[in-house]
Residue, then its C-alpha position, 0 to 999 in steps of 0.5 A: m696685286m698687278l691691278i694695285t700696281s697699275v692704279n699706282l702707276m696711273k696715279n703717278v702718271n697724272m701726277e707727273i702730268s700735273e706737275i708738267h702742266y704746273q711748270v708749263n702754265k707757269v712760264g706760259q703766264q710769264i710769256k703771255t704777260e710779257f706779250l701783253e706788255w709788249e703790246l701795250s707797250n708799242g700800242n699794237v692794242s687798245l686795252m679798253e677794247k680788249v676789256l670792254s665788250g659791246r659798243s664803240l665809242d662811235l655810239f656816243d657820236e650824236y651825243v657828243q655834239m648835242d649841246i645841252s646847255n639850255g636843255i634838250e631843244e625838242l623838249n624846250e619846244l614841247l614845253d613853250e607850246w604847252k605854256k603857250a596853250n595855257a596862256l590863252n587861258v580860256k575858262e571851262e564856263d566860257r567854253k561851255k558858253i559858247l558850246n550852248a550858243l552854238d547849240g542855240l544856232k542850230d535851231v534858229k530859223a529866219p523869220d518869214v518876214s512877207r508872211l508877217t508883213a501881211e499879218l501886221g498890216e491886217d491887225l492894224k487895219n482890224i484895230e482901226n475898223t473896230r474902233n471906228e464901227q458905228i453902233p446905235d445908241n439904243a437898237v431896243s428904242l426902235i421897237f414899235q411902241k404899241f408894245f413898248a412896255g420894255p423890249i422883253d416886256g413888249l415882245k412878250k406881249v406880242i407873244e402873249f397877244l398872239k397866243v390868245q387871239n386868232v391871227d387871221n382876225l388881225t388887222t392889217n395895221d396890226i400886222d404892220e405894226l408887228k412886222k415893224g417890232m419883229s424887224a426891229y428886234a431882227d436889226m438888233f440881232t443882225s447888228s450885235l452879230a457883226f461883232t461876234t468875232m470881235d474876240s479874235m482881235l486880240p494883241t498877240p498876233i501883233v506883239d507875241p510873234l514879234k517877241r519870239i522873233e526877238d528872242e531868236i535873234d538874240v540867240v544869234k546875237n549872243s553867238e555873234s559876240m562870243n569870242l571866237s578869236v581866241f579859238i582861232d588862236e588855239m587852232e592856229l597852236i594846235v596846227e603849228f603843234r601838228d606840223s612841227n611834228l613835235v610829238g614825233k621828234v620827242k618820242e624819237i629822243v626818248k626812243k633813242l635814249e632808251d636804245t642807247v642806254e640798253k646798248i651801254k648796259g650791253i658794255e660788259i667787262r670781260t673778266e677773264v681778259l682784265e685778269e690776265y692784264e691785271k697781273i701787270d703792275s702798272v695796269s692797276e690805274f686803267s683797272n681803277k678807271l674801269i671800275q668807276f666807268s662800270h659804276s657809272v654805267r650802272r648808276v646812268a642806267r638805274q637813274f633812267y629807268a628810275m626817272k622813266r617812271r615820271w615821264s613815261p605818262t607823258i610820252n604815253y599820252l603823246d603816243q596816243l594823241e590824235l591831231p586833226s588834219g586840215n585847216l582847223s581855224e577857218l570854220f571860226a572865220h565865219e563873218c556875218p554882217p552886223f545886227y541893228e541894235s534892237l527890234d524896239i518891240g518895247s514901244l510898239s508894245t507901248v502904243l498897243q497898250p489899250i488892247q492889252d488894257t481891254m483884255p479883261t473886257v475882251l474875253k467878256m465880250k468873247e462870252s456874249t459872242d459865245i451865247m449869241r453863237t449858240r442861240n443861233f442869231s442869224g436863224l432867229a432874225a431871219r424868223l422875225r423878218n419871215e411873214d410865214i414864219l410869224k403866221n405859223d412858228l412865232l409861238n415856237i419862240t420861247l420867251e426864255t430864248l428872248e430873254t437870254s438873247f437879249e441879255a447877251i446883246k446888252t452886255f455885248h454893247a455896253l463891253i464893245q463901247e468900252v473897248q472902242k473907247e480904250w482902243a481910241k487911244i492908240d496912236l495908229g500913225e505911231a503904231a504904223r511907223l514902228t511897225g515899219v521900223i521893225l519890219m526893216k530890222l527883220n528884213n536885216s535879221k534875216e539876212i543875218i540869221d541866214c548867214y549865221s545858220q550857215m555856220k558849220t555848228d557840228d564841225v565847230k563844236p568838236l573843235v570847241e572841245l579839242p584844245p583841252k584834250i590836246w593839251n591834258f599833259d605835264p611836260k615838265p618831267t621830260r627834263h630828266l631826260v637831259e640828265t640822261v644825255l648828261g650821264i651819257k656824255k659822262i660815260h663817253g668821257m670815261m671811255v675816252e680816257l680809258n681808250e687814250w690810257k697809255f702803258e708807261k713801260k717801254i718794251e723795244n723787242f719781245g721776240l714772240d709774236e701772238q701766234d707763238v704765244n697762242a701756241i703756248q696756250d693750246g699746248i697748255e690746254v693739251v696738258e691740262q686735258l690729258g691730266d683731266i682723263n681720270g676725272l672724266l673717267k670718273e664722270m662717266d662711270e657715274l653717269s654710265g647707269v642711265l645709259n644701260g640698255s640704251e641705244v648709245e650704250e655701245a658708244w659710250n663704252t667705246v669712249r671710256s675704252a678709249l680714255n682708258q687705253l690712252n691712260s694706260e699708254l701714257s703710263d707705259h710711255l712716260p717714266t715715272i720719275d724726272t718727267n717733263l714736257t720732253h718726255l710727254r711729247s716723246a710719249i704722245s708721238a709714240i702712243q696711239l691717240p683715240s679717233d673717230l669716236p662717236i661723241q656726237l652720237i651720244i650728244d644727239w641722243v641726250n638732246g632728243n631723250l634727257k631732260g633737267v639736271v641729268r641732261s645738264e650733266f651729260e652736256n658738261t661732260l661731253q663738251r669736255l670731250i668735244r674739246m679734246d683734240f686728239d688729232n692735233y695733240e702732238k702738233k700742239l705739243d710741238e708748237m708749243n715747245r718751239a715757241i717756249e724755246k724761242w722765248s728762252g733763246n731770246k731771254d738768254k740773248e737778252e741776259e747776255e746783252n744785259k751783262e755786256e751792258e753792265d761790263c762796258l759800264v764797269n770795265y770799258s774795253e774794244k767791244c764797247k765801242a760804238p759801231 
């Protein structure tokens, strides 16, 4: 029965404290509102700075000064550079032609003019000697007449004669005649043998090498004719782009804008502060502007990140871009003297055309000379002239050898006469003149080819390929950054309006300062905490099971016991009826408030041993316990009471003054006279 009565008493105590809290809180809110009105009325605070967390107006200084009527300067420059690069309009196929020409230059070698001069002179001399060589009209007719049935038949008769007759029985005259015949054959072979090198006197040593040299020179001439000036323009544009550090400037703008947008996103409305001011009727205009401002901030941030998907590929490309150092255009300024118009090999070829015309005949001559070589004409001629061989070995010369050799000689003689007849048409003087002109031009070509060979093609080629790699981006999407600057400027303008907003009501005097107002709020919190002890105890009872058997169980129970004791003492010192703030202050001054509670010990244990939802529940309860500043409860309640009494006294005085003012308006008296 006694327990039930005690519980009921505690419930009544809590009801009394709740009523005190309601009354004091009502007064406190009125005082807080009046204080806020007084601050706003006298311009003591900026409502914008009170309500908004985050950056101040100086965040926008740079953007306020920025003129974007024609866009952002650096982004315009980026677009201009890109347009200039594309205006050069070097087609891909032209670029490939240049690269191929540079490849050809690498293998070009200057002609050895001195060696070629000697070869050309020797070839012309051989042509002249060959066509002027004297060939017997009929070498066969020199064979002695005694065996003259025909060259082969006559020689055959000699052989047959020697086979049937004893050589020793020949007369001196017979031997002399026979020797004359053999010598005639030997002369014929020897004469023919002199021309066995004719097959090497072909026109290729003259025309073909010149043709190859002409092809080499054409490669250089094609390289010379390539339009390198456009590459100089491209390189100068790249150097201008590089040295202006435009990439760095654009990246800096983008980074700065992104940082600013992130900071703007950090500007938040302090809801709890705004709620205090919204109790003031005339603040509604400010609240509306604040809502519009908040919407604009979200819209600018949302728009920025939506557009970032469009321009970020360009920025990422620029971020990866590597621009070469140094003077890039000097490699394209390689100048060499001009070529003569042509080597005029065609004219020399025309003059030497008879050589080309006799090529089939010369090839047949080669067949005859091959037979002569295989039959060893030199050895055969020697045997025919040698008397000892005549006596001893003549019979070993086969008829087939004689026949084959003779036919080769006859064919060769006929063919060489044809060649000489054709080669006689060659104008050697004109050939020599044209050769001299060609050699003079070759001397010039050697100098030019040597000059072009000094071009560093391995360094030039990468530069030819460089421009398409540099300008392979689209700068146009970066124009969306201008819209972001525009949005930031708009946000700044709205912040200026919020900052310049003025409270319309004018309050001359309030009587309380901020310290007084805070004292009232602190006292209200004490009352609230005292009224919350039952709730805390209930939470602690629900959580106690977790700590059973733990090392902080005793500390936990110590805190519970202290709160229970506080509740009990309050029930003893607070009357159950007509309880007010004065009674609460008296009760607090009369009871023993808890001190040195081991709350931190419990916190440390919870942090080290519990996790998840259970830990969160303990943390919430422990934080409420930490805020209960028992040592200063009495002081806070006293300061709150003094502040409220001060406010009440001012209120009474203000009402008296207002009444006197009304009386003066209705009934004029001495006290209404001006001092």
